[in-house]
C-alpha positions as CSV (number, residue, x, y, z in Angstrom):
1,M,1.1,-19.5,2.7
2,T,-2.7,-19.9,3.7
3,E,-5.2,-21.8,1.4
4,T,-8.0,-19.9,0.5
5,S,-9.8,-18.3,-2.4
6,G,-9.3,-15.5,-4.3
7,K,-5.7,-15.6,-5.4
8,R,-4.0,-12.4,-6.9
9,T,-0.4,-12.2,-8.7
10,G,1.7,-9.9,-9.6
11,G,5.4,-8.6,-9.5
12,C,8.1,-6.3,-10.7
13,M,8.2,-4.6,-14.2
14,C,10.9,-6.9,-15.1
15,G,9.3,-10.0,-13.6
16,A,12.1,-11.0,-11.7
17,V,9.9,-10.9,-8.5
18,R,6.6,-12.4,-8.2
19,Y,4.6,-13.2,-6.0
20,E,0.8,-14.8,-5.1
21,T,-1.6,-13.9,-2.4
22,A,-4.5,-16.2,-1.1
23,G,-7.8,-14.4,0.2
24,E,-9.1,-11.2,0.3
25,P,-6.9,-8.0,1.7
26,F,-7.6,-6.7,5.2
27,G,-7.8,-3.3,3.6
28,V,-6.8,-1.2,0.3
29,I,-6.1,2.3,1.4
30,H,-4.4,5.5,0.0
31,C,-1.1,6.5,1.9
32,H,0.1,10.1,1.8
33,C,2.8,9.7,4.4
34,H,6.0,11.0,3.3
35,S,7.9,7.9,3.8
36,C,5.5,6.1,0.9
37,R,5.7,9.0,-1.1
38,K,9.4,8.8,-1.2
39,H,9.3,5.0,-2.1
40,N,7.2,5.1,-4.6
41,G,8.0,8.4,-6.1
42,G,4.4,9.7,-6.6
43,P,2.2,12.0,-4.8
44,L,0.8,9.1,-2.8
45,V,0.4,5.6,-3.0
46,T,-2.4,2.7,-2.6
47,L,-1.6,-0.2,-1.0
48,A,-3.8,-3.4,-0.5
49,G,-2.9,-5.5,2.8
50,F,-2.7,-9.2,3.3
51,T,-1.1,-11.2,6.4
52,A,2.4,-12.4,5.6
53,D,0.7,-16.1,5.6
54,Q,-1.3,-15.2,3.0
55,V,1.5,-14.1,0.5
56,A,4.2,-16.2,-1.2
57,Y,6.9,-15.5,-3.4
58,S,9.0,-16.8,-6.4
59,G,11.8,-15.6,-9.0
60,E,14.3,-13.9,-7.2
61,A,14.6,-12.2,-3.8
62,R,13.6,-9.2,-3.0
63,K,15.5,-6.7,-1.7
64,I,14.2,-5.0,1.4
65,Y,15.3,-1.5,2.6
66,Q,14.7,-0.9,6.5
67,S,13.2,2.6,6.1
68,S,12.4,2.6,9.9
69,P,12.3,0.3,13.1
70,G,10.6,-2.8,12.3
71,V,8.9,-1.4,8.6
72,G,10.6,-2.7,5.4
73,R,10.5,-1.4,2.1
74,A,10.9,-4.4,-0.6
75,F,11.9,-3.8,-4.7
76,C,13.2,-5.7,-7.1
77,G,16.9,-5.5,-7.0
78,T,17.0,-6.0,-10.9
79,C,14.4,-3.1,-12.2
80,G,13.9,-1.2,-8.9
81,T,10.2,-1.5,-8.9
82,P,8.7,-0.8,-5.0
83,L,6.5,-3.7,-4.3
84,T,5.8,-3.6,-0.5
85,W,5.7,-1.9,2.6
86,E,6.0,-4.6,5.4
87,G,5.8,-4.6,9.2
88,D,3.9,-5.5,12.6
89,G,0.0,-5.5,12.1
90,G,-0.3,-5.6,15.7
91,E,-3.5,-8.1,16.2
92,L,-2.9,-9.4,12.7
93,G,1.0,-10.2,13.2
94,P,3.4,-9.8,10.4
95,I,1.8,-7.6,7.3
96,V,2.8,-7.3,3.6
97,E,1.2,-4.0,2.3
98,F,1.6,-4.4,-1.8
99,H,1.7,-1.4,-4.3
100,I,-1.9,-2.1,-5.9
101,S,0.0,-1.4,-9.1
102,T,2.3,-4.0,-9.0
103,F,-0.6,-6.6,-9.4
104,D,-1.1,-8.4,-12.7
105,D,-5.1,-7.2,-12.4
106,P,-5.6,-4.5,-9.4
107,D,-8.8,-3.5,-10.9
108,G,-10.6,-5.6,-7.9
109,L,-8.5,-3.5,-5.3
110,V,-10.8,-0.5,-4.6
111,P,-9.5,1.9,-1.8
112,E,-11.5,2.2,1.3
113,A,-9.9,5.2,3.2
114,H,-7.0,7.6,3.2
115,A,-3.8,7.5,5.7
116,F,-2.0,9.8,7.1
117,Y,-3.9,12.8,5.3
118,P,-2.2,15.4,7.1
119,E,1.0,14.7,5.4
120,R,-0.4,15.0,1.7
121,L,0.9,17.3,-0.6
122,P,-1.5,20.0,-0.7
123,W,-2.1,20.1,-4.3
124,M,-3.0,16.7,-4.6
125,D,-6.6,15.0,-3.6
126,T,-8.6,12.7,-5.0
127,A,-12.4,13.3,-5.7
128,D,-14.1,10.8,-3.4
129,G,-16.0,10.5,-0.5
130,L,-13.8,8.2,1.6
131,P,-12.7,8.7,4.8
132,R,-9.8,10.5,5.7
133,H,-7.5,9.5,8.6
134,E,-5.0,11.3,10.6
135,G,-2.5,8.2,10.5
136,F,-3.2,4.8,10.3
137,T,-6.7,3.9,9.4
138,E,-7.2,1.3,12.2
139,D,-6.2,3.8,15.2
140,S,-6.7,7.2,14.1
141,P,-9.6,9.4,14.1
142,V,-11.5,10.4,10.8
143,L,-10.5,13.7,9.7
144,R,-13.1,14.5,7.2
145,H,-14.8,12.5,4.3
146,G,-13.9,13.9,0.8
147,P,-11.3,16.0,-0.1
148,A,-10.2,19.4,1.2
149,D,-11.1,22.6,-0.5
150,Q,-8.0,24.5,0.3
151,G,-5.2,23.6,-2.0
152,L,-6.9,22.1,-5.0
153,P,-7.2,24.1,-8.1
154,G,-10.2,26.0,-8.2
155,G,-10.8,25.2,-4.4
């Protein structure tokens, strides 16, 4: 693990899988893609991304499900807590994106954007002014800033 400031710790619900990150995340996003929603069981997932060399694990080994070519989704084999999205970050190299609610103190991990906004559930949106991207935030256009009017209660 790269030694830098800004260490954060986290883990699964039962405590069997633990992790520590060093340094700041390269991004914190809300993801609306079908795969992330399916893995998480919620209408969206919020992820904090780190390069693989910023991450160290302890305790039990996490289980990894290969959800698509080159993409692993880690979870605790004991309690089932979904933990990560893991894959190729292009110029960043291998990356690990943690579900922010698995951090011991997620308060400082503030989302910056929405990814895969067209895949969102039509009744789910957040009342923020963040950019909404068509796909991955680093290589897709911004579709809008702020929530959509259609599909929201009172919209």
